[in-house]
Structures are given as C-alpha cells and as structure tokens.
C-alpha positions as CSV (number, residue, x, y, z in Angstrom):
1,M,93.1,107.6,93.6
2,K,94.1,110.0,90.7
3,K,97.0,111.2,92.8
4,T,98.1,107.6,93.3
5,I,97.9,106.9,89.6
6,S,99.9,110.1,88.9
7,V,102.6,109.1,91.3
8,F,102.7,105.6,89.8
9,L,103.1,107.0,86.3
10,L,105.8,109.4,87.5
11,F,107.9,106.5,88.5
12,I,107.0,103.9,85.8
13,M,107.2,106.2,82.8
14,P,111.0,106.8,83.0
15,L,111.5,103.1,83.3
16,M,109.3,102.5,80.2
17,A,111.4,105.2,78.4
18,V,114.6,103.4,79.3
19,S,113.2,100.1,78.2
20,Q,112.1,101.5,74.9
21,E,115.5,103.2,74.4
22,K,117.3,99.9,75.0
23,A,115.0,98.1,72.7
24,G,115.9,100.6,70.0
25,Y,119.6,99.9,70.2
26,T,121.2,98.8,67.0
27,K,124.8,98.0,66.0
28,E,124.6,101.0,63.6
29,L,123.8,103.3,66.5
30,A,126.5,101.8,68.7
31,D,129.0,102.1,65.9
32,K,128.0,105.7,65.4
33,A,128.5,106.5,69.1
34,Y,131.9,104.9,68.9
35,A,132.8,106.9,65.8
36,E,131.8,110.1,67.5
37,S,134.0,109.2,70.5
38,R,131.1,108.5,72.8
39,F,132.8,105.4,74.0
40,E,131.0,104.8,77.3
41,E,127.6,105.1,75.5
42,A,128.9,102.8,72.8
43,A,129.9,100.2,75.4
44,V,126.5,100.3,77.0
45,M,124.9,99.8,73.6
46,Y,127.1,96.8,72.7
47,E,126.5,95.2,76.1
48,A,122.7,95.6,75.6
49,L,122.9,94.1,72.1
50,I,124.9,91.1,73.4
51,A,122.4,90.6,76.2
52,E,119.5,90.7,73.7
53,Q,121.0,89.0,70.6
54,G,123.8,86.8,72.1
55,T,127.5,87.0,71.5
56,S,129.1,87.5,68.1
57,L,132.6,88.3,66.9
58,P,131.8,91.8,65.7
59,L,129.9,92.8,68.9
60,L,132.6,91.4,71.3
61,Y,135.4,93.0,69.2
62,N,133.7,96.4,69.2
63,L,132.9,96.1,72.9
64,G,136.5,95.4,73.6
65,N,137.6,98.5,71.6
66,A,135.0,100.6,73.4
67,Y,136.2,99.5,76.8
68,Y,139.8,100.2,75.9
69,R,138.9,103.7,74.9
70,C,137.1,104.0,78.3
71,N,140.4,103.2,79.9
72,Q,139.2,99.8,81.2
73,P,141.8,97.4,79.8
74,G,140.5,94.5,81.9
75,K,137.1,94.5,80.3
76,A,138.7,95.1,76.9
77,I,140.9,92.0,77.3
78,L,137.9,90.0,78.6
79,N,135.9,90.7,75.5
80,Y,138.8,90.2,73.1
81,E,139.3,86.8,74.7
82,R,135.6,85.9,74.4
83,A,135.8,87.0,70.7
84,L,138.7,84.6,70.1
85,L,136.6,81.7,71.5
86,I,134.3,82.3,68.5
87,D,137.1,82.8,65.9
88,A,140.7,82.0,67.2
89,N,142.1,83.1,63.8
90,D,140.7,86.7,63.7
91,E,143.8,88.8,63.1
92,D,142.2,92.1,64.2
93,T,141.1,90.7,67.5
94,K,144.5,89.0,68.1
95,A,146.4,92.2,67.3
96,N,144.2,94.3,69.6
97,L,144.5,91.8,72.4
98,E,148.3,91.7,72.2
99,Y,148.4,95.5,72.1
100,V,146.3,96.0,75.2
101,Q,148.1,93.2,77.0
102,S,151.4,95.1,76.3
103,K,150.0,98.1,78.2
104,I,148.9,96.4,81.4
105,V,151.1,96.4,84.6
106,D,151.6,92.6,84.7
107,K,153.7,91.4,81.7
108,I,152.4,88.0,80.5
109,P,155.1,85.4,79.9
110,Q,155.1,83.9,76.5
111,D,154.9,80.1,76.4
112,D,157.2,78.4,73.9
113,I,154.6,76.4,71.9
114,P,156.0,74.0,69.3
115,F,155.3,75.1,65.8
116,Y,153.3,71.9,65.0
117,E,151.0,72.5,68.0
118,E,150.5,76.1,66.9
119,W,149.8,74.9,63.3
120,G,147.4,72.3,64.6
121,K,145.4,74.8,66.6
122,S,145.2,77.2,63.6
123,F,144.1,74.3,61.3
124,A,141.4,73.2,63.7
125,S,140.0,76.7,63.9
126,L,139.4,76.8,60.1
127,F,135.9,75.4,60.8
128,S,133.5,75.2,63.7
129,K,133.1,72.0,65.7
130,D,129.8,71.3,64.0
131,V,131.3,71.7,60.5
132,W,134.1,69.4,61.4
133,G,131.5,66.9,62.6
134,V,129.7,67.0,59.3
135,I,133.0,66.6,57.4
136,G,133.9,63.6,59.6
137,V,130.5,61.9,59.0
138,V,130.6,62.4,55.2
139,A,134.2,61.1,55.0
140,F,133.4,58.1,57.1
141,W,130.4,57.0,54.9
142,T,132.5,57.7,51.8
143,M,135.2,55.4,53.2
144,L,132.6,52.6,53.8
145,A,131.1,53.1,50.3
146,M,134.6,52.8,48.7
147,L,135.4,49.7,50.7
148,F,132.2,48.2,49.5
149,L,133.1,48.9,45.9
150,C,136.5,47.3,46.4
151,F,134.8,44.0,47.3
152,V,132.0,44.2,44.8
153,K,133.7,45.5,41.7
154,G,137.3,44.3,41.2
155,G,137.9,46.8,38.4
156,A,137.3,49.7,40.7
157,R,139.6,48.4,43.4
158,S,142.6,50.6,42.8
159,W,140.9,54.0,42.8
160,A,138.2,53.0,45.3
161,S,140.9,51.9,47.8
162,A,142.8,55.2,47.3
163,I,139.6,57.2,48.0
164,A,138.9,55.0,51.0
165,V,142.4,55.7,52.5
166,I,142.0,59.4,51.9
167,S,138.5,59.3,53.5
168,L,139.9,57.6,56.5
169,I,142.6,60.2,56.9
170,V,139.9,63.0,56.6
171,T,137.7,61.2,59.1
172,I,140.5,61.1,61.7
173,I,141.5,64.7,61.1
174,A,137.9,65.9,61.3
175,N,137.3,64.1,64.6
176,L,140.5,65.3,66.2
177,S,139.7,68.9,65.1
178,A,136.2,68.6,66.5
179,F,137.5,67.1,69.7
180,S,140.0,69.9,70.1
181,L,137.5,72.6,69.5
182,G,135.0,70.9,71.9
183,N,137.6,70.9,74.7
184,K,138.4,74.5,74.0
185,A,134.8,75.5,74.1
186,G,134.2,73.6,77.3
187,D,137.2,75.2,79.0
188,V,135.7,77.8,81.2
189,S,138.5,77.8,83.8
190,E,140.0,81.1,82.9
191,G,139.2,84.6,83.9
192,V,140.4,88.2,83.7
193,I,141.2,90.5,86.6
194,L,139.0,93.6,86.4
195,D,140.1,95.5,89.5
196,E,143.1,97.9,89.2
197,M,145.0,95.9,91.9
198,V,144.2,92.7,93.6
199,V,146.0,91.0,96.6
200,V,146.4,87.2,96.3
201,K,146.0,85.6,99.7
202,S,147.1,82.2,101.0
203,S,143.6,81.4,102.3
204,P,140.1,82.6,101.5
205,D,139.9,85.2,104.2
206,S,141.2,88.8,104.7
207,S,143.6,87.7,107.5
208,G,145.4,85.3,105.1
209,T,149.1,85.9,104.2
210,E,149.6,88.2,101.2
211,L,151.3,86.2,98.5
212,T,151.6,88.8,95.8
213,K,149.7,91.5,94.0
214,I,148.2,91.2,90.5
215,H,146.7,93.9,88.3
216,E,143.9,94.6,85.9
217,G,143.9,92.8,82.7
218,L,145.9,89.7,83.8
219,K,144.4,86.4,82.6
220,V,144.4,83.7,85.3
221,V,143.3,80.1,85.7
222,I,140.3,79.5,88.0
223,I,141.0,76.5,90.2
224,D,138.1,76.7,92.7
225,D,135.1,79.0,92.7
226,A,132.8,77.1,95.1
227,L,132.9,79.8,97.7
228,S,130.6,82.8,97.1
229,D,133.1,85.6,98.0
230,W,136.5,84.0,97.2
231,V,138.1,82.3,94.1
232,K,141.2,80.2,94.1
233,I,143.3,81.1,91.1
234,E,146.7,80.4,89.5
235,A,148.4,83.5,88.2
236,N,151.6,84.1,86.3
237,N,152.9,87.6,86.1
238,G,156.5,86.5,85.8
239,N,156.2,84.5,89.0
240,R,153.7,81.7,89.2
241,V,151.5,81.7,92.3
242,V,148.4,79.9,93.5
243,G,146.1,81.7,96.0
244,W,142.8,83.3,96.7
245,I,141.3,86.5,95.5
246,K,137.9,88.2,96.0
247,S,135.4,86.9,93.5
248,K,134.2,90.4,92.6
249,S,137.7,91.1,91.2
250,I,137.5,88.6,88.4
251,E,135.2,87.7,85.6
252,R,135.2,84.3,83.8
253,I,136.0,84.4,80.1
C-alpha cells in the first residue's frame, strides 16, 4: 500500500508543481523573461495568463512580440490581429503587424480603401460598442426632452430645437458606430496560416488538384469549416484563389 502511495505521489507531485508554477505566472514575470531574451518562456507565460485572465491588448501585443522573437511569424501576426480587435487604433500593434507582414513569404496586396471609409472606421473605434450604445441612448432621450420643451415652452423653442437636431445627429452617429463595431466583433471568418507552407487543394482530400501554395503568416478568409480535417478558404497572395487546406494549418483570429 505504501509503495502504491509512493508511486502515486511520484507521478502527481510534478503535476502539482507545474500547476503551482502556472498559477504563479504574472505579467511582470513574463515581461522579465522577455526582457532577458527568454522569449519561448515569455510566450508560455503570456499564453497562460490569457487562458486564466482572458484577452487584453497588452497581453496579446506582448505575446505577438514574443512569438516573433521565437521566429514564429504566423502566431505573431495572429496575436497582433486579435489585439487590433480590441483596439483597432493602437499604433504600436499596427506598426508591428505591418513590419512582420513585410517579412513573410506571401506579400499581402493593399486594398485601395476610400479615405472617408478609413476615417469612418477610425472614428468608430474611438469608443467601444457599449460606450457608443450609451451615447446613443443619452442623445436619443435628450432629443425627446428638447422636442417636448419646444411644444411646452415657446420661448425655449430656438435653442431647444437646435439641441434636438444635434442630439438626433449624435444618435445616428452613435448607432452607426455601434453597428459597425458589432459587425466587426462578430466577424470570425478570418484566420492566419501557421504552417511554414500549405498546399491549397481543389477539393477536401489529399488527391485533389494543387491550386497554389501559401505560407506562414498569410491572413485568409474562412468560407467553410464544417469538416473536421479540412477548411475551405479564400486566399490572396497576389493571386486570389479559393480552395481547401488542412484545418490544423490555420487558426481563427
């Protein structure tokens, strides 16, 4: 019996030690590991903190940096993209993402986005969807209160009507911004290639015709992931192609 207990403790104690070690991870320890060039250790710590605490801009940003230092550009780009879902205007994350993308094999075509559309996206990202929702509700009720004053107090009609118009405009802008951010947050149809090289097939089987090869770090659109082993994607590495890749080769943003 004692021998059985000893053997049990021999196997369980290392697991308990690992568990305690993970529980002791802090961002300060992960940052210290990164500063001391222990990048793989830092990445493990950041991953554990995200699993325990949830995602945040600093953790995702630092994790992306650690993976880049580990020569894993795919995972670096993946985490930068996830960080930008939290704050699309973070300049450090955008700069690092662009830098790492410039180093990957597949060059990403730049879409010509009209300036007003780019400005609109930046403006919507000034606040979160919830904050825009609160602004919209407050502006809407302010508009109703001013309209009420217009009918009840004739002397207040001029300034009350002006405030009502402004409140209406703010209500519309707030709702459009919240709607835009809501669509962006719900868009989970993109992923990043994590394998060094991936063959895109014409059908979800190994005997399918080879359409092209794509490489680590390329962001693609996920069209169909109903199959367990294969994912249908749309990729653009200079030539737009739609085909199938192994599901293990990609991770959703």
